[in-house]
C-alpha positions as CSV (number, residue, x, y, z in Angstrom):
1,M,76.9,8.1,-201.3
2,S,73.5,8.1,-199.5
3,D,72.9,8.5,-195.8
4,L,72.5,5.3,-193.8
5,A,70.2,4.9,-190.9
6,R,71.6,2.9,-188.0
7,E,70.4,1.7,-184.6
8,I,72.0,0.7,-181.3
9,V,70.7,-2.5,-179.8
10,V,71.5,-3.7,-176.3
11,D,70.0,-6.9,-174.9
12,E,70.3,-8.0,-171.3
13,V,68.6,-10.5,-168.9
14,F,68.2,-9.4,-165.3
15,P,67.2,-11.5,-162.3
16,H,64.3,-9.2,-161.4
17,S,60.6,-9.2,-162.2
18,L,59.1,-7.3,-165.1
19,E,57.3,-5.0,-162.7
20,T,60.5,-4.1,-160.8
21,I,62.5,-3.4,-164.0
22,W,59.6,-1.3,-165.3
23,Q,59.6,0.8,-162.2
24,T,63.3,1.4,-162.6
25,L,62.8,2.4,-166.3
26,T,59.9,4.8,-165.7
27,S,60.8,6.6,-162.5
28,G,62.4,9.9,-163.1
29,D,64.6,9.7,-160.0
30,L,65.8,6.2,-161.0
31,M,66.3,7.2,-164.6
32,G,68.7,9.9,-163.5
33,R,70.7,7.3,-161.6
34,W,71.1,4.7,-164.3
35,L,71.4,7.1,-167.2
36,G,73.7,9.5,-165.4
37,M,71.5,12.5,-166.5
38,A,68.3,13.4,-164.5
39,P,65.3,14.1,-166.7
40,S,63.5,17.4,-166.2
41,G,59.7,17.2,-166.3
42,F,59.5,13.5,-166.9
43,K,56.2,11.5,-166.5
44,P,55.6,8.1,-168.1
45,V,52.6,9.4,-170.0
46,V,52.2,9.4,-173.8
47,G,52.7,13.0,-175.1
48,N,54.7,14.1,-172.1
49,R,57.7,16.3,-173.0
50,F,60.8,16.3,-171.0
51,T,64.5,17.2,-171.3
52,Y,68.0,16.0,-170.4
53,R,71.0,18.3,-170.2
54,T,74.4,17.4,-171.5
55,T,77.6,19.1,-172.6
56,P,76.8,22.0,-175.1
57,A,78.6,22.2,-178.5
58,G,78.7,25.1,-180.9
59,E,75.2,26.5,-181.5
60,W,73.6,23.6,-179.5
61,D,72.9,24.4,-175.8
62,G,73.2,20.8,-174.7
63,T,69.4,20.2,-174.2
64,I,68.0,16.9,-175.4
65,Q,64.3,17.3,-176.2
66,C,62.2,14.1,-175.5
67,E,58.6,13.2,-175.9
68,V,57.0,10.0,-174.6
69,L,55.7,8.1,-177.6
70,E,54.6,4.7,-176.1
71,V,53.8,3.4,-172.7
72,I,52.6,-0.2,-172.3
73,P,53.2,-1.1,-168.7
74,N,55.7,-3.9,-168.1
75,E,56.1,-4.3,-171.9
76,R,57.2,-1.3,-173.9
77,F,58.4,2.2,-173.2
78,A,59.5,4.6,-176.0
79,Y,60.4,8.2,-176.3
80,S,62.0,10.6,-178.9
81,W,65.5,11.8,-178.3
82,R,66.3,15.0,-180.2
83,G,69.2,17.4,-179.9
84,G,72.1,19.1,-181.6
85,H,72.1,21.8,-184.2
86,D,72.3,21.9,-188.0
87,S,75.5,24.0,-187.9
88,N,77.4,21.4,-185.9
89,V,79.6,18.7,-187.3
90,G,80.5,15.7,-185.2
91,Y,79.5,16.1,-181.6
92,G,76.4,18.2,-181.3
93,A,75.2,17.6,-184.9
94,R,71.4,17.5,-185.4
95,L,70.0,14.3,-184.0
96,D,66.4,13.0,-184.3
97,T,66.1,9.5,-182.8
98,V,63.9,7.2,-180.8
99,V,64.7,5.1,-177.7
100,T,62.6,2.0,-177.2
101,F,62.8,-0.4,-174.2
102,T,61.0,-3.8,-174.6
103,L,60.5,-6.1,-171.6
104,E,59.7,-9.8,-171.6
105,R,59.8,-12.6,-169.1
106,A,62.9,-14.8,-169.4
107,D,64.2,-17.8,-167.4
108,G,65.1,-16.4,-164.0
109,G,63.9,-12.9,-164.6
110,T,63.4,-10.3,-167.3
111,R,64.9,-9.7,-170.8
112,L,65.4,-6.0,-171.5
113,R,66.0,-4.9,-175.0
114,L,67.0,-1.3,-175.8
115,I,66.8,-0.1,-179.4
116,H,68.0,3.5,-180.0
117,S,67.1,4.1,-183.7
118,G,67.3,6.8,-186.3
119,F,71.0,7.7,-186.4
120,V,71.7,9.1,-189.8
121,L,75.3,8.4,-191.0
122,P,77.6,10.1,-191.7
123,R,76.0,13.1,-189.9
124,N,75.5,11.2,-186.6
125,D,78.7,9.2,-186.7
126,S,79.9,10.9,-183.5
127,A,76.7,10.4,-181.6
128,Y,76.3,6.8,-182.9
129,R,79.8,5.9,-181.7
130,N,79.6,7.6,-178.3
131,M,76.1,6.3,-177.6
132,S,76.8,2.8,-178.7
133,G,79.5,2.6,-175.9
134,G,77.3,4.7,-173.6
135,W,74.2,2.5,-173.8
136,S,76.3,-0.7,-173.4
137,Q,77.5,0.7,-170.0
138,V,74.1,2.2,-169.0
139,V,71.8,-0.8,-169.6
140,P,73.7,-3.0,-167.0
141,R,73.2,-0.2,-164.5
142,I,69.5,-0.6,-164.8
143,G,69.9,-4.1,-163.2
144,T,72.1,-2.7,-160.5
145,I,69.7,0.1,-159.6
146,T,66.8,-2.4,-159.7
147,G,68.7,-4.7,-157.4
148,E,69.0,-1.9,-154.9
149,Q,65.2,-1.4,-155.0
150,D,64.7,-5.1,-154.3
151,S,66.7,-5.1,-151.1
């Protein structure tokens, strides 16, 4: 059986402007609030490397290595999301993925589409399952945090 590549897709429409959603997506302080993990060394600049920290497992120290891949203001924001270790099975297995946010105007606000791609199954089964649920909870928080900035 060959490995399968999977992606997580979350699509939401928020009653906020493109510019305001963009600010929430690309501010390190706000990212930490909606994602629940504060980025270290983040700047929304192509080539910038930054990290997140999460629960370690086995040989993996819990560091998620990221690099900004694309920044098109008010349109697209993408970064790599790498972590895990080859010796781990399940949680903490080697992960080499890309997170892409796409924004477009929609009736009454902004459509935000998140695609987290590059999960290799079966190796990344655990990450795919956990992050599918995680992103579906995180993306609505982007709207909540943006709403707080509006007021």
